[in-house]
DOKOL-10955 format. One record per residue (C-alpha): x, y negated, z negated; residue in three letters. Coordinates in steps of 0.5 Angstrom, whole numbers, plus 500, padded with zeros to 3 digits. Layout:
<sites>
XYZAla/...
</sites>
This chain:
<sites>
500500500Met/503493502Cys/505488497Gly/504481497Ile/508475494Phe/508468495Ala/511462492Tyr/509455492Ala/512449488Ser/510442487Tyr/515436484Leu/520442483Val/527441486Glu/529448489Lys/534449494Asp/533454500Arg/538460497Lys/534459490Cys/527460494Ile/530466498Cys/532469492Glu/525468488Thr/522472494Leu/526477495Cys/526479487Asn/519479488Gly/519484493Leu/523488489Ser/518488483Arg/513491488Leu/518496491Glu/514502487Tyr/508501491Arg/511504497Gly/513500504Tyr/517501510Asp/519494512Ser/519487509Ala/519480511Gly/519473508Ile/517466511Gly/520459509Ile/520452511Asp/525450516Gly/529444517Asp/524440521Lys/517439518Pro/513443523Asn/518449523Glu/518456519Val/523461519Phe/521468519Leu/526474517Tyr/524481517Lys/527488516Glu/525495517Val/527499511Gly/529497504Lys/529490501Val/536490500Ala/537490508Gly/532484508Leu/537480503Arg/543482507Lys/539480514Arg/538473510Ile/545472508Ala/548474515Thr/543469518Ser/545461520Asn/540458515Met/542452511Asp/541455504Thr/543449501Thr/537445504Lys/533442498Thr/526442497Phe/522438492Leu/515441494Ser/514447499Gln/511454500Val/513460502Ser/511467503Ile/513474503Ala/511481504His/512489504Thr/509493509Arg/506500509Trp/504501516Ala/497502518Thr/497499525His/503500529Gly/510503527Val/514500522Pro/518495527Ser/521488526Ile/515486531Val/510489527Asn/513487520Cys/509481516His/509475516Pro/506475522Leu/505468526Arg/499466531Ser/504463536Asp/511463538Pro/512456534Thr/508459528Ala/503454527Glu/500459522Phe/503465519Thr/500470514Leu/501476510Val/496481509His/494487505Asn/489492507Gly/485493513Ile/481489518Val/476494521Thr/474489527Asn/481487529Ser/480491536Ala/474487538Glu/477480535Leu/483482539Arg/479483546Leu/475476545Val/482472544Leu/485476549Gln/480473554Lys/481466551Arg/488467554Gly/492468547Tyr/497473547Arg/499478542Phe/506480540Glu/505486535Ser/500492534Glu/497490528Thr/490488525Asp/493482522Thr/496478528Glu/489478530Ala/487474524Val/493469525Ala/491468532Ile/484467530Leu/486462525Thr/489458531Lys/483459536Tyr/479456531Val/483450529Tyr/485449536Asp/477449538Ser/476443533Gln/476436537Pro/479432532Asp/483437528Lys/480434522Arg/478441519Ile/481442512Ser/485448510Phe/480452506Thr/474451511Glu/478453516Leu/480460512Val/473460510Lys/471460518Thr/476465519Val/474470514Leu/466470516Lys/468474522Glu/472479519Leu/470486516Glu/474491512Gly/478490505Ser/484485505Phe/488480501Ala/491474505Phe/496469504Val/496463509Phe/501458511Lys/501453516Ser/505447519Val/499443520His/498443512Tyr/505442509Pro/506444502Asn/499448502Gln/497455501Ile/490459502Val/489466499Thr/483470499Ala/481477497Arg/476482498Arg/477489496Gly/485488494Ser/488486488Pro/491479488Leu/493474482Leu/496467481Ile/501466476Gly/502458473Val/508455471Lys/508448468Thr/513445463Glu/507442459Lys/501446456Lys/495446461Leu/489442458Lys/484448459Val/485455460Asp/481456466Phe/479454473Val/473452475Asp/470455481Val/467451487Glu/461454490Phe/458453497Gly/451452498Gly/446456496Asp/444461502Pro/436460500Thr/437453501Glu/441453508Ala/444458512Lys/452458511Pro/456455517Asp/456460523Leu/461460529Leu/457455534Ala/460454541Pro/463448543Thr/461450550Ser/456454554Pro/461459555Thr/465459548Ser/465466544Leu/467463538Leu/468456535Ala/469453528Pro/463449524Pro/464442525Met/463440517Ser/464443510Ser/459444505His/464445499Ile/464440494Phe/471438492Arg/473436485Ser/480435481Gln/481441477Ser/481440470Arg/486445468Ala/492441472Phe/490434470Met/495430466Ser/495426460Glu/497420463Asp/494421470Gly/500422474Leu/502429477Pro/506434474Gln/511439476Pro/508446477Ile/510452480Glu/505458483Phe/507465484Phe/502469488Ile/502477488Ala/499483489Ser/501486482Asp/503482475Ala/510486475Ser/512481481Ala/510475476Ile/512476469Val/519474470Glu/517467472His/511466468Thr/506470463Lys/500465465Arg/496469470Val/489468473Leu/486474477Tyr/482473483Leu/475476484Glu/472479491Asp/470473496Asp/475468492Asp/478463496Ile/484460492Ala/487453495His/494450492Ile/495443494Ala/499437491Ala/500441485Gly/493443484Glu/489450484Leu/482450487His/478456487Ile/472457492His/467462494Arg/462462500Leu/456463496Arg/454464489Lys/449470490Arg/449476495Glu/443478498Asp/439474493Gly/442477487Gln/447475482Gln/452480479Thr/456478473Pro/462477477Ser/459472482Gln/455469476Ala/462467473Ser/463459474Ala/470460472Thr/476464472Arg/480464466Ser/488464465Ile/490470461Glu/497471458Thr/501478460Leu/503482455Glu/509486459Ile/516483459Glu/521483464Ile/525488461Ala/520493461Glu/520493469Ile/527494470Met/531500470Lys/536499464Gly/541504463Lys/537509467Phe/538511475Asp/531511477His/525508474Phe/522515474Met/527518469Gln/526511465Lys/519512464Glu/520520462Ile/525517457Tyr/520512455Glu/514517452Gln/516517445Pro/515509445Asp/509509450Ser/505514446Val/507510439Val/504504443Asn/498507445Thr/496509438Met/499502435Arg/493499431Gly/488504433Arg/491510428Val/491510421Asn/495516419Phe/494515411Asp/486515412Asn/486520418His/482515422Gln/481512429Ile/479505431Thr/478504438Leu/476497438Gly/473497445Gly/468502444Leu/466501437Arg/459497439Gln/458503444Tyr/459509440Leu/452510438Pro/450510445Ile/455515447Ile/453519442Arg/446519444Arg/448521451Gly/446527455Arg/453528458Arg/459525459Ile/462525466Val/470524467Phe/471521474Ile/478520476Ala/484522481Cys/490526481Gly/494525475Thr/488522471Ser/484528473Tyr/489532470His/489529463Ser/481529463Cys/481537465Val/487537459Ala/482534454Thr/475537456Arg/475543451Ser/477538445Ile/472533447Phe/466538447Glu/469541441Glu/469535437Leu/463531440Ser/459537441Glu/456533448Ile/457537454Pro/463534459Val/464535466Ser/470533470Val/470530477Glu/475528482Leu/472521485Ala/473523492Ser/468529491Asp/464526486Phe/462521492Leu/462526497Asp/456530494Arg/453524491Lys/452527484Thr/446525481Pro/447520475Ile/442518470Phe/441512465Arg/443517459Asp/449519462Asp/456516460Val/461516465Cys/468515464Val/473512469Phe/481514468Leu/486510473Ser/493508471Gln/493502476Ser/485501475Gly/485500482Glu/484507485Thr/479506491Ala/475512490Asp/475511483Thr/472504484Ile/467506489Leu/465512484Ser/464506478Leu/460502482Arg/455508484Tyr/454510477Cys/453502475Leu/447502480Glu/444508477Arg/444505470Gly/449509467Ala/454507461Leu/461506464Cys/467506460Val/474505463Gly/481508461Val/486504464Val/493501464Asn/493495467Thr/490489464Val/485485468Gly/484491473Ser/478492477Thr/476498473Ile/477494467Ser/473488469Arg/467492472Glu/466497466Thr/461496460His/467498455Cys/473501455Gly/480502452Val/487500455His/492506454Ile/498501453Asn/503505456Ala/507499459Gly/508498467Pro/509504471Glu/514503477Ile/515510479Gly/510512484Val/509519480Ala/506518474Ser/509520467Thr/508516461Lys/501514463Ala/499522463Tyr/501523456Thr/498516454Ser/491518457Gln/491524454Tyr/492521447Ile/487516448Val/482521450Leu/483525444Leu/482519440Met/476518443Met/473525441Ala/476524434Ile/472517433Gln/466520436Leu/466526431Ser/467521425Glu/459522423Asp/460530423Arg/463532416Ile/464539418Ser/470537423Leu/474533418Thr/479538417Glu/480539425Arg/481531425Arg/486531420Lys/490537423Gln/490533430Ile/492526427Ile/497529423Asp/500532430Gly/499525433Leu/504522427His/509527429Ala/508527436Leu/514522438Pro/519525434Gly/517532438Gln/518529445Ile/525526443Lys/527533441Lys/524536448Val/528530452Leu/535532448Glu/534539452Gly/535535459Asp/542537460Lys/539545460Ala/533543464Leu/538540469Gln/542546470Gln/536550470Leu/533546476Ala/540546480Thr/542553479Thr/535557479Thr/530553483Leu/533548487Ala/534553493Asn/527556492Ser/521554497Arg/515555493Ser/514555485Leu/508558481Leu/506555474Ile/502560470Leu/498558464Gly/491559460Arg/486555456Gly/488548454Leu/495549458Gln/492550465Tyr/491542466Ala/499542464Thr/500547470Cys/496543475Leu/500537473Glu/507540473Gly/505543480Ala/503536482Leu/509533480Lys/514538483Ile/510538490Lys/510530490Glu/517529488Ile/521534490Ser/517536496Tyr/517544494Met/511547494His/508549487Ser/501551485Glu/498551478Gly/495558477Ile/490560471Leu/493566468Ala/486569467Gly/486569475Glu/492572476Leu/489579478Lys/484576483His/489574489Gly/496570486Pro/499577484Leu/500579491Ala/505573491Leu/509575485Ile/516579487Asp/523578485Glu/524572490Asn/518568487Met/520563482Pro/515563476Val/514558470Ile/509561465Ile/507557459Ile/506561453Met/506557447Thr/502560441Arg/495559441Asp/488563440Ser/490565448Leu/497567446Tyr/496575447Pro/492574454Lys/498570456Val/503576454Gln/499580458Asn/500576464Ala/507576463Leu/507583463Ser/504584470Gln/509579472Ile/515582470Thr/512589472Ala/513586479Arg/521585478Lys/519577477Ala/524573472Gln/519568470Pro/522562466Ile/518561460Ile/516555456Ile/515557449Cys/515555442Asp/522554439Glu/521559433Asp/518565438Asp/521571436Thr/517576440Ser/520575447Leu/525579450Pro/532576448Lys/534576456Asp/528572458Ala/530565461Arg/526560456Thr/525553455Ile/523552448Arg/519546445Val/516544438Pro/510547436Ser/504542434Thr/496543434Ala/493547440Asp/490541443Cys/496537443Leu/501542445Gln/500540453Gly/503533451Ile/509537449Ile/509542455Asn/509537460Ile/515534459Ile/520539461Pro/516540468Leu/517532469Gln/524533468Leu/525539472Leu/521535478Ser/526530477Tyr/532534477His/530538483Leu/528531487Ala/535529485Ile/539535487Lys/535535494Asn/537528495Gly/530525495Phe/528518493Asp/525519486Val/521513485Asp/518512492Phe/517519495Pro/514519502Arg/507518504Asn/505516497Leu/504510494Ser/503507487Gly/497504489Arg/491507493Pro/490505500Ala/484501502Leu/481505507Ser/476509503Thr/474502500Ile/472498506Gln/465500506Glu/464498499Ser/467492500Ala/464490507Ser/457492505Ser/458487499Ser/457481504Arg/454479510Arg/459481516Pro/459478522Ser/453479526Gly/449482521Leu/444480516Val/444484510Ala/439488507Gly/432487511Ser/434480514Ala/427477511Gly/423483514Ile/421488508Pro/422496510His/415499511Pro/412502504Ile/412509503Asp/406513501Gly/402510507Gly/399514513Pro/404518516Lys/405521523Ala/401527524Gln/407531527Arg/409538524Thr/416536526Ser/417531521Lys/417536516Thr/419542519Ser/425544523Thr/423545530Lys/427546536Leu/425544543Val/430545549Val/431539553Leu/431541561Pro/437543564Ser/438550568Glu/435556565Pro/438559559Gln/438566556Thr/440564549Gln/436561544Val/438557538Leu/442562533Met/438560527Gly/432563530Glu/434570530Leu/440570525Ala/442568518Asp/442561517Glu/449561515Ser/451563522Ser/454557525Glu/457559532Thr/456564537Leu/460565544Met/455565550Thr/457569556Arg/460563560Lys/464560554Gly/460555551Thr/458555544Phe/450556542Asp/450554535Tyr/447549530Lys/451543529Ser/453540523Ala/448534525Gly/442539526Glu/443542519Arg/443535515Met/438531512Ser/436524515Lys/440521509Ala/446526510Glu/446524517Arg/446517515Gln/452517510Arg/456521515Met/455516521Gly/451519526Tyr/448514531Arg/441512530Arg/435513535Leu/429509532Thr/422507534Ala/418501531Tyr/411499533Cys/411492531Val/405489534Ser/400490539Glu/404487545Ala/410484547Leu/411478551Arg/415481556Met/417475561Lys/419470555Leu/423476552Leu/427477558Ala/429470558Val/430469550Phe/435475550Leu/439473556Lys/440466553Arg/440467546Glu/443475545His/448474551Asn/445480554Val/443482561Ala/436485561Pro/434490566Arg/426491568Val/424499569Phe/416498570Asp/413497563Glu/420497559Ala/425492559Leu/432496558Tyr/438492554Val/445494553Ala/449490547Tyr/456491546Tyr/459492539Leu/460489534Pro/454484534Leu/456477532Leu/452471529His/447468534Gly/449461537Tyr/443458534Asp/443458526Pro/436461527Asn/438467531Val/441473527Asn/445476532Val/448476539Arg/452481543Ser/459481544Ser/463480551Val/468485552Pro/474484556Thr/474487563Lys/480490565Leu/483491572Pro/481497575Gly/475498571Thr/468497572Lys/463494567Ser/457498563Phe/452494568Leu/456496574Thr/456503572Arg/449503570Leu/447501577Ser/452506581Glu/448511576Ala/441509579Glu/444509586Glu/448516586Asn/443520581Gly/443519574Tyr/444526572Glu/452525571Gly/454531566Thr/447532563Tyr/445537568Phe/451541568Thr/452548570Ser/455553567Asp/461553572Ser/462546571Ala/462547564Ile/468552565Asp/471547569Gly/471542564Leu/473546558Leu/479549563Ser/481542564Asp/482540557Gly/476537555Phe/475538547Ile/468537546Pro/466535539Ser/459534535Ser/462530530Ser/459523529Pro/465520533Asp/460523539Asp/464527544Ala/471523544Arg/474527550Gln/481529550His/483531557Ser/489532561Thr/492526564Ser/489527571Gln/482527567Gln/484521563Ser/486517569Gln/479519572Lys/476516566Gln/480510566Val/478508573Lys/470509571Thr/469506564Thr/472500561Ser/468500554Val/467506550Pro/460509549Asp/460508542Asp/462501543Lys/455500546Ile/448500543Ala/442500547Glu/434497546Val/428499550Val/422494549Phe/415496551Phe/410492553Ala/405495548Tyr/409493542Gly/414498541Val/421497541Val/426503541Val/434503539Phe/439507540Leu/446506537Gly/444501532Phe/445500524Gln/438499521Glu/440492519Ser/442490526Gln/435493528Glu/431489523Arg/435483525Ser/433484533Ile/426484531Ile/426478526Glu/430474532Asp/424476537Ile/419475532Asp/422468530Asn/422467538Ala/414468538Gly/415474543Ile/410479538Leu/403478540Ala/398480535Arg/404482530Lys/403488526Ile/404486518Asp/411489516Asp/408494511Asn/404497517Asp/409498521Trp/410505524Glu/417508525Val/420514528Glu/427515525Glu/432520529Cys/439521530His/443523536Phe/450525539Thr/454527545Tyr/456535545Asp/459538551Leu/460544547Asn/453545546Ala/450551550Ala/444546552Tyr/441539550Pro/436540545Arg/432536539Ile/432540533Tyr/430537526Asn/429530529Asp/437530532Phe/438529539Phe/444533542Thr/446530549Phe/451532554Lys/451525558Ser/450518555Pro/446516562Ser/441510561His/436513565Leu/436520560Leu/435515554Lys/430511558Leu/426517559Ser/426519551Ile/425512549Ala/418513553His/416519549Ala/418516543Leu/415510544Ala/408513545Gln/409518539Ser/410512535Thr/404508538Leu/400514537Leu/402514530Ala/400507529Arg/393510531Tyr/393516527Glu/394511521Ala/388506523Lys/384513524Ala/386515517Ala/384508514Lys/377509517Val/376516515Leu/379515508Ala/373510507Asp/369512501Pro/362512505Arg/366516511Thr/369521506Val/362522503Ala/358524509Ile/361531509Pro/359532502Arg/352529502Thr/351533509Leu/353539505Ala/348538499Lys/342535502Thr/343537509Gly/342529511Glu/347524512Leu/342518509Arg/346513513Leu/342507515Arg/342505522Arg/346499522Arg/351503518Glu/351508522Ala/352504528Leu/358500525Arg/361507524Leu/360509531Thr/363503533Gly/369503529Arg/371510531Leu/369509538Phe/374503539Gln/379508536Leu/378513541Arg/377508547Arg/384505545Asp/387512544Val/384515551Asn/383509555Leu/387503553Val/393505550Ser/399508554Asn/399514550Val/396519555Leu/399515561Asp/405518565Val/410512565Pro/411509572Glu/418511572Leu/417518573Phe/413517579Trp/420514582Ser/424519578Glu/420525578Ala/426529576Ser/426526569Leu/419528568Lys/421535565Asp/425531560Leu/420526558Tyr/415532557Asp/420536553Ala/420530548Val/413529548Arg/412537546Glu/417536541Tyr/413530538Met/407534539Glu/403528542Ile/398533546Gly/396536540Pro/396530536Arg/391527541Val/386532541Gln/386533533Val/385525533Leu/379526538Asn/376531533Glu/377527527Lys/374521531Leu/368526533Ala/362522534Leu/357528536Asp/355528528Leu/353521528Ile/350521535His/345527533Asn/344523526His/341517530Leu/338521535Asn/334525530Gly/332519526Ser/329516533Ala/325523534Met/323523527Glu/320516527Arg/316517534Ile/313524531Thr/311520525Trp/308515530Ile/304520534Ile/301523528Ile/299517525Trp/295515531Leu/292522531Ile/290521524Val/287514525Val/283517531Ala/280523527Cys/278517522Leu/274513527Val/270519529Glu/269521522Leu/266514521Gly/262514527Glu/258520524Val/257517518Leu/255511521Ala/250515524Arg/247518518Leu/247512514Val/243508520Val/238514520His/237515513Ala/235507512Thr/230507518Met/226513515Ser/219512512Gly/218513505Glu/213519507Asp/219522510Asn/216521517Thr/222522521Pro/223516525Leu/224516533Ala/231516534Arg/234509537Leu/239510542Pro/245506540Leu/251505544Ser/259506541Arg/260499540Glu/253498536Glu/255504532Ala/262501530Ile/259494529Leu/254498524Ala/260501521Leu/263495520Lys/257492517Gly/256497512Ile/264497510Val/263489508Arg/257491504Thr/260496500Ser/266492499Gly/262486497Ala/
</sites>
């Protein structure tokens, strides 16, 4: 890992020789971090001149190069800034031209040093080369230097401040880094910035500072105004700096003098405190996204924004950076009388363990007090479990103390390697206690694990050696092991101090258990005697040196056996031997000897077995017998008073102590053996190859870049909420079950392996040489594929329609793309990475790659593909596949998506036909009916594009954000697959053809639109009145709906059926397939997987109107029937009335003598009138 050192002085007279010596001494202090080259940059003889001196190899070589140069070392400066760097190659081989400091141009207008990796440097390099800038090196850092010059040159008046200039540059960078900038345009000024890589500033003054902190100057609130983006100065500009600054400048209170006059001051900037401590002990630790500006004897700290993604984390909320006092001395980081740092640190362990226990262990009262944990002890005791998370040596210290921790605390303990912990996404809960161990406090995987656990609410405890490190700042509580600085790459004294700290934690946790009092006393007494016992072991160094040089030096492998508490000692000892002496060594659990390792044992295999007395001593004796029976001559680490061993046995005798402390004693001989083996073989002990004392930053890039808004991306959902879960979902079974659909190619005789064989079987060679297998992506869940970086294939239904003409104009003008119309679809290709939009209200735009000579642009390739046939290698015959494989293609199903390693002939053929890799292109298909399909974008990018077209007024009758329908899949290219297919929502292609993707997009868009109708139907059918219909019909045989209600329900259902079957595009065959009929089979295959036909049929059945029609028809017929019945009844009553009238009239007109009167003829009308009269009379 690289090391940064910079020196700035103000009103302090220094000659150039003194400045160079300060820089070289600082680099020497950083040598332990590992490096392959070094360099410095200092002020020249002229105001606009910078001298750069670089050398491949050690800092001593750089000193020699400076001494032999023609530089005037007597020149004196009253104020100056200078930078220095040790480089560990990541981009480009170790060479003078790749060595830092790197310059922006031959005149070195801007020079900088950098620790970390800029992940988008390749894209920046292409853009800047297109603008005419030339690159000298292969590094990612040079792209940043040239970008800084470009931004400065783009300023019309060149009046941008140094801080604002750096801020503008940082907005375009992705990755993890620490920078120090120097420029001839800003003399005696220096700007530093960090994200993911440690950086601290030492302050040295003659007078005491007025305050022990520095105020943080925040930028504008992102909720009130968007941050300055790179805006074009001309229509063709790709990048340009902002025209004004929103940063508020104020005089720093810390550097104000009593009389108001400037005071002499020196600043030292470094990656590690070890480079600063010889100059000053007053340091300030920068945090991620801090930008420090040193000018005119003052230090100002800026931040781009106060809050990130609308939330305020503790580090971001802090308005100051405190100036702390270092506790280490310069003598502690010097070799002294020792030949190497590692040797010095091994011999320092009697003192380092005392420092670890000092003030914490009361040997008289047998009590432990760890102040950093005191307030959290009740929470830890109530924890469900304790999880130790660490890497390397720190992991071994956890394994060594796990047993005693469980014994004393009676809490389940698990030990995790940080990298594996992250890979598995281990479940962590609020009542878990997570303990993170790291000597430096900057181990990348451990930091990522810490942040993972913090997000899940666990109590996080840090155990570190470096004060002010990232882990010590971000954990809730913790313990510093106080082992002193460790310069050698191989950790020695940190291991024993971590071991002791964990023991003390276990003892303090058990203080409420009376039954364990005697056990605690035994351990504390053992701790008291420990320093003297370590000294006694070190006295046997000469014998260990002889053993290493005579017995082990010529061996190529070594086995270390142990059991129980000593198993961790075996692992740590084997690690030390392999990393320092480059000899293969392996720590083996003695109980597992019969299960394989015993096959390695013979008279030529050196074996070290740890046999100190504990409860497992008889079992280890059994392992010794098995070894000696196979003529091996083991080296035995045993107690100094052990008399049970054979007299001729080769032994390393050590003092005995409590069983849980014995591992500390036993590791010392193994550390010394590893040291002497490396010296014997002539290896560099302090700086072994391929290793460094600090973690590389590649594993932390994702975390660092995700904590900000990278260039062209909008963090989170960009104001657009994610669709809520729990709503109506698409009714296709392939969303919840694994289903295979083979995409059309030539007929296949093989089927997917998983259908006929055991799920664990992965590959099967077919008759023609291709593989028929279930790929890694097909076996993963969607969440796992997302984490592994597989490319997304997603469809969003966001509105009822899109205004396509307006959309095409907007995309061409604002997103810097060239839309292509395919009937009702608009196809657009974006070049990655996406950049900020030209307009502040536009989130993203496409990059513009450089067109290399002899190559063809992506759009040209599209046109040729349409003219010459779209198939490409998609519809590939078996014979063609054989040819590809024999020609050297090595297909892959990894997320890298078929990066093909071909022969030179095939490579030349590819160079002529492509200029941009397919994984640098993402595609979008817009459909007029309101669906957008994305291929190859990240989710945040997808939502940023949707937000842009929404803000432009392109969405007609927009659907509420919470009602969006989303189909989410993934895809890859794999020539090794037997056939293209869809399985578990994972598309496997054989070609990146845009027409093939367009065909798939049509089917996917129709499925998404259908899901929209399914959701609407589900809401209608979920209405309580609708739900009650079957239940009421079952109970009463009647619907009991009023006519108006029945008609309203009929209308809603009929409208849905009309939309699905007549108005929408769900059942239509797109126009594309009338002109490209051969694509129709592919389109049908995807529709089959999406089950569009059956889903439409089921939806129509759900929306059946027959029942309501029958209800309405039945009601009408019943009404007519009753009308007829009532009419008949009325007619009968009329006839009856007529009869009664006749009888009444006849009776009235009869004489008293009962002589019948002659019958008078009455007409029908007269009878009715008479009847009415009778009724009126009777009513009166």
